C-alpha positions in Angstrom: -25.6 -12.6 -60.8 -21.8 -12.6 -61.1 -20.7 -16.0 -62.6 -17.5 -16.0 -60.5 -19.5 -15.9 -57.3 -22.4 -18.2 -58.4 -22.7 -21.0 -55.9 -22.4 -23.7 -58.5 -19.3 -22.4 -60.1 -17.7 -21.6 -56.7 -18.4 -25.2 -55.6 -16.9 -26.6 -58.8 -13.7 -24.6 -58.2 -13.6 -25.7 -54.6 -13.9 -29.3 -55.7 -11.2 -28.9 -58.4 -8.8 -27.3 -55.9 -9.6 -29.1 -52.7 -6.0 -30.1 -52.0 -4.8 -26.5 -52.5 -7.5 -25.2 -50.2 -6.5 -27.7 -47.4 -2.8 -26.8 -47.9 -3.5 -23.1 -47.8 -5.6 -23.6 -44.7 -2.9 -25.5 -42.9 -0.4 -22.8 -43.8 -2.8 -20.2 -42.6 -3.2 -22.0 -39.2 0.6 -22.2 -38.8 1.2 -18.6 -39.8 -1.7 -17.4 -37.6 -0.3 -19.2 -34.5 3.1 -17.8 -35.1 1.7 -14.2 -35.4 -0.3 -14.6 -32.2 2.8 -15.9 -30.4 4.9 -12.9 -31.5 2.5 -10.0 -32.1 5.1 -7.3 -32.2 7.3 -9.2 -34.7 4.2 -9.9 -36.9 3.1 -6.2 -36.7 6.6 -4.9 -37.6 6.7 -7.4 -40.5 3.4 -6.1 -41.8 4.7 -2.5 -41.5 7.9 -3.4 -43.3 6.1 -5.1 -46.2 3.6 -2.2 -46.6 6.5 0.2 -46.5 8.4 -1.7 -49.2 5.3 -1.8 -51.4 4.8 1.9 -51.0 8.4 2.7 -51.9 8.1 0.6 -55.1 4.8 2.3 -56.0 6.3 5.7 -55.4 9.3 4.9 -57.6 7.0 3.9 -60.4 5.1 7.2 -60.0 8.4 9.1 -60.1 9.5 7.3 -63.2 6.2 8.1 -64.9 6.5 11.8 -63.8 10.0 12.1 -65.4 8.7 10.5 -68.6 5.7 12.8 -68.9 7.8 15.3 -70.9 6.5 18.6 -69.3 6.4 19.9 -65.8 2.6 20.5 -65.9 1.7 16.9 -66.8 4.3 15.3 -64.6 4.0 17.6 -61.5 1.2 15.6 -59.9 3.0 12.3 -60.5 6.2 13.8 -59.0 4.5 15.0 -55.9 2.5 11.8 -55.5 5.6 9.7 -56.0 7.7 11.6 -53.5 5.0 11.4 -50.8 4.6 7.7 -51.4 8.3 7.0 -51.2 8.6 9.1 -48.0 5.7 7.3 -46.4 7.1 3.9 -47.5 10.6 4.8 -46.1 9.0 5.9 -42.8 7.1 2.6 -42.5 10.2 0.6 -43.5 12.7 2.3 -41.2 10.3 3.2 -38.3 7.9 0.3 -38.4 6.7 0.6 -34.8 5.7 4.2 -35.4 4.0 3.2 -38.6 1.9 0.6 -36.8 -0.3 3.3 -35.3 -1.3 4.5 -38.8 -1.6 0.9 -40.1 -4.0 0.1 -37.2 -6.7 2.3 -38.8 -6.1 0.7 -42.2 -6.4 -2.7 -40.7 -9.7 -1.8 -39.1 -11.0 -0.8 -42.6 -9.6 -4.1 -44.0 -11.4 -6.2 -41.4 -14.7 -4.4 -42.0 -14.6 -4.9 -45.8 -13.2 -8.4 -45.7 -15.7 -9.4 -43.0 -18.7 -8.2 -44.8 -17.6 -9.9 -48.1 -17.0 -13.2 -46.3 -20.4 -13.1 -44.7 -22.0 -12.4 -48.1 -20.1 -15.2 -49.8 -21.0 -17.6 -47.0 -24.7 -16.9 -47.4 -24.4 -17.2 -51.2 -23.0 -20.7 -51.0 -25.4 -21.9 -48.3 -26.4 -24.8 -47.8 -23.1 -26.3 -49.0 -20.8 -27.6 -46.3 -18.3 -25.0 -45.0 -20.6 -22.0 -45.5 -20.9 -21.5 -41.8 -17.2 -21.2 -41.4 -17.1 -18.4 -44.0 -19.9 -16.6 -42.2 -18.2 -17.1 -38.9 -14.8 -15.9 -40.3 -16.5 -12.8 -41.7 -18.3 -12.0 -38.5 -15.0 -12.4 -36.6 -13.3 -10.1 -39.1 -16.0 -7.5 -38.7 -15.8 -7.7 -34.8 -12.0 -7.4 -35.0 -12.3 -4.3 -37.0 -14.6 -2.8 -34.3 -12.1 -3.8 -31.6 -9.1 -2.3 -33.4 -10.9 1.0 -33.9 -12.1 1.3 -30.3 -8.7 0.6 -28.8 -6.8 2.9 -31.2 -4.0 4.2 -30.9 -2.9 2.5 -27.6 -3.2 -1.0 -29.0 -1.5 -0.3 -32.3 1.8 -1.8 -31.4 0.5 -5.3 -30.3 -3.0 -5.4 -31.9 -1.9 -5.7 -35.5 0.2 -8.8 -35.1 -2.3 -10.5 -32.7 -5.4 -9.7 -34.6 -4.0 -10.5 -38.0 -2.8 -13.8 -36.5 -6.3 -14.6 -35.1 -7.9 -13.7 -38.5 -5.4 -15.8 -40.5 -5.9 -18.7 -38.1 -9.7 -18.7 -38.5 -9.4 -18.1 -42.2 -7.1 -21.1 -42.4 -9.6 -23.3 -40.6 -12.4 -22.1 -43.0 -10.2 -23.1 -46.0 -9.5 -26.5 -44.4 -13.2 -27.1 -43.7 -14.2 -26.1 -47.3 -11.4 -28.2 -48.8 -12.4 -31.3 -46.8 -16.1 -30.8 -47.6 -15.2 -30.4 -51.3 -12.9 -33.5 -51.2 -15.6 -35.6 -49.5 -18.0 -34.4 -52.3 -15.6 -35.7 -54.9 -15.3 -39.0 -53.1 -19.0 -39.4 -53.0 -19.2 -38.7 -56.8 -16.5 -41.2 -57.5 -18.2 -43.9 -55.4 -21.5 -43.3 -57.2 -19.8 -43.7 -60.5 -18.1 -46.9 -59.5 -21.3 -48.4 -58.0 -24.4 -46.8 -59.7 -26.7 -49.4 -58.2 
């Protein structure tokens, strides 16, 4: 079993970082509510961020292609870098158009993230907060199905709204786990102070 995902080590990390979990959860709730309130703005923001990351990645590929020394060994990097930069610029300068393509990627993200959250939730069961992880994962999986079934018509508004809903519930799950971990720490401290 992976030590990083073992229930005991996971619980120790949650207890050690309870304050950070709660703070991230509150931030997630705020960001999620803002995204739900302005879905087009949130969707365009996602498109611009992804476009920026693609441009940077493409430029790195182009730099590697020029350092390859010969056309044969650098040709693939050159073509890959150019395509990545073009796609990134398209998402950056035409973000609403890019939302349609990102809609399918978001569906895949929700499928994968949903399944991994459900698995993690069942691995840390019966500790407090495990149900929120499972619920968040199930919600992510269902959102992936919804995005796919409504594509491409819902691409413009769906990304911002669904990302907002997902971030909101993820934030609540972090708050629940952080509070449960913090109460566990309090219980240990009380037991140490009053062993009888």
